[in-house]
N, C-alpha and C positions, 0 to 999 in steps of 0.2 A: 449428541452424536450426529445430528443432521448437518451441523456446521462443518464437522470434520470431513464428511463426504463431499461437500461443496468445495472444500479447499483443493480437491483434486483438479478442478478447472484452472485456477491460477497456477497451480503447480505444473500442470501440463504446458501452460503458456510460458512459464519460466524455462522449461526444458526446450521448447520450440525456439525461444529466443537464443538460448545457448547454442543449439545445433546450427541455427541460421548464421550465427556470428562466426563460429569456427570454420564454416565452409565458405562463407562470403560475408565479410564484415560490411554492414550497411554504411552508407555515406552520412556525413554530418547533417545534411538537410533532412533526410528521412528520419534520423534519430531525433532531431529537434522537433519535427512534426509529431512524432509519437509522444514525446515528452509533453508537448503542449496539449495534445488530445487527452492524454492520461490525466494531466492536471485538471482539465475542465471536467472530466468525468468524476474524479475523486472529489473535487470541490462541490459539484452538484449533489453527490451522495451525502457529503457531510451536512450540506445546507438543508436538504430535503428529508433525510432519513434520521439523522441523529439530533440535530438542533431542535426540531419540534418536540421530541421527547423531553429535552431539557427544559423547554419553555413551560411544559406542563408539570414540572416538578413542584413539590410542596415546600421546599426550603432552598434558600440560596447557599447555605453553608456547604452542603455536599458538592454543589457545582464548583464553589471556590476551591475546596480541598482537592477534588479530582482534577480541576484545571491546573492548579499549582503543581501537583505531582506529575501531570502530563508535561508541563513546561520544563520542569527540572529534568525529567527523563529524556525529553527530546534534545535539550541543550547538552546533556551528558553524552548522548550518542553523537551529536555534532562535534563535540570536543575530542572525543576519542577517535572519531572517524577522520578528523583532520590530521591526527598524529599517526594513523595507521599506515604502516609500510610493509610491503611484502604480501604474498597471497594469504598467509595464515592470519595476519592482522586484519586484512580486508575481509576475509571470510568470517571472522569473529564478529566484527562490527555489523556487517551486512546480515549475518544470521540473527542478531538481536533485532535489527530492523524488521526482518521478515517475521520473526516471532511475534512482534508487536502487531504487525498486520494481521496475523492469524488470530491474535487475541481480540483485536477490534472486530474481526469478522464473527468470532464466536459470540461476542457481546451483542452484535447486531441481530443475530438470530434469536436472542432473548426477546427483542422487541416484536419479532414476528418473522415468518418465512419470507414475506414479501420484501421487508427491509433487508433481510440477509441476502436474498437473491440479487437485489440491486447493488448492494455493496460488493458482492462476489464479482459481478461484472466490472465494477469500477476497479477493484484490486487486480483483476485479471489483466487489464490493460497496463496498469502500473507495474505489475510483476513481469510482464512481457519485456518491458523496457529494462527492468532490473536484470533479467537474464542476458540481454544484449550487453549491458555494462559490465556485469561480472565476468562473463566469458571473454570479453575484450581484454580485461585486466589480467585474467589468468593466462590467456594465450601469449602474453608478452614474456612469461617466464616458464611456461610449460610447452613442450614440443608435441606431446600427445593430445590429439583432439578429444579422444575419448576420456582422458583424465580431466580435461577442462569441463566437458559436459557432465561427467560423473560428480566432480566437486561442486559444480553449480547446482546440480540436482539435489545433492546431499544437503546443501544449505537450505534449499527450498522445503525440506522436511520440517522446518520451523513453523511453516504455515499450519499443518494439521495439529502440531503440538500446541501451538498457541490457541487454536480454535477449541481444542479439547479442554484446555484450562479455562477458556472464556465461557464455555457452556454452563458450568455450575453457578455463574454469576447470577443467573435468573432465580436462584434459590435464596439469594441474599435479601436482607431487609431493604425497603424502598430507598432510604437515604444512601446506602452503600451502592445500590444499583445506579442511582443518579450520579454518584461520584465516578463510577466506571464509565458512564456515558460521556461525562465531561472529559475524562481522560482520553476516550476514543476520539472525541471531536478535536481535541488539541493535536492528537497524533496525526489525524488526517490533514488538518490545516498545515501542520509542519511539513508533511510530505509534499503538499502542493507548493508552499511558498519558499521553503528552504532546500528542497531537493529537486523536484521536477523542473520548476521554472528557473531556478538558479542555473542548473546544468544546461537547460535548453537555451539560455541566453549566452552561453559560452561561444556560440556561433552566431554570425549575423542573421537577423530575421528577415524574412520576406513577408509581404501581406498575407500570402497563402499560409505560411507556417504559423504566423501569429493568429490567424483566424481559427486554427485547429483547436485552440483552447475553448472558444465559444461553440464550435461544432461539437466537441465532446460534452460540454455543459448542456447544450440543447438536446443532444442525443439521449442523455440519461433522463432528462426531464420528460421527453416525449415517451420514452420507454416506461417511465413511471405512470404516465397517464394511460398507456395502453394495457398495462397489467391489471388484472381484476383486483378489486379492493379486498 
C-alpha cells in the first residue's frame, strides 16, 4: 500500500502538466528539454535501482523469461500506439503505458522504500511530460479545457492501480520476483529509448537541450548518494 500512496506524486505531476498545457502550451524547445531530462532520470533509476537486483539473482532463466515478456509487451504497445487514432484510442494505449509505470513502481517498493522513492521521482518527471503530451492531443479535438484535464487525470489513475497490483509481487517466490524485476527493467529502458528520446529528437537539438539528459542522469545519482542507506 505504500507504493499506492507514492503514486499520488506522479499523478499530481500529470495533472499539473495537463493544466499547464490547456492554458499555455509549452514550446518545442522546453518540451524537448523536459523529455531529455526525464530520459536521463529514468535511465539512472533503471541502472542504479533495478539492474543491481537482477545481477544478484540466483538464476538466469527468470531474467530471460521476464525480459522476453517485457520486450513483447513493449513492442505490442508500440504497435498499437502507432495505429491509434482519435482520443479514445490514444487514451487506451496511454492508459496501458501508465498502468505499466505504476506496476513497475509497485515492484520497486518490493526491493525497499529507498528504491521506490527514487523511482517515484524518476517517473514523476516522465509523467509530467506525459501530461503535456496527452493534453495537447486531446485539446485538438476537445473545446472544453476541463474535459481535457479531466480525461488526462482519469488516465493517470492507472498509476495507483498498477502499483496496487505490483505490491503483492513481493510475496512471490524468488525466481518469479526476479522475472518481474527483468520486466520492469525492460519497461524503463523502452520508455527511455523508444518514447522519450525518440519524441525529443523530433525537434532540432541545441547543446543545452541535449545536455539535459546527462543533467537528469547525474541529478538522480547525486540524490541516491544523499539519501540515507
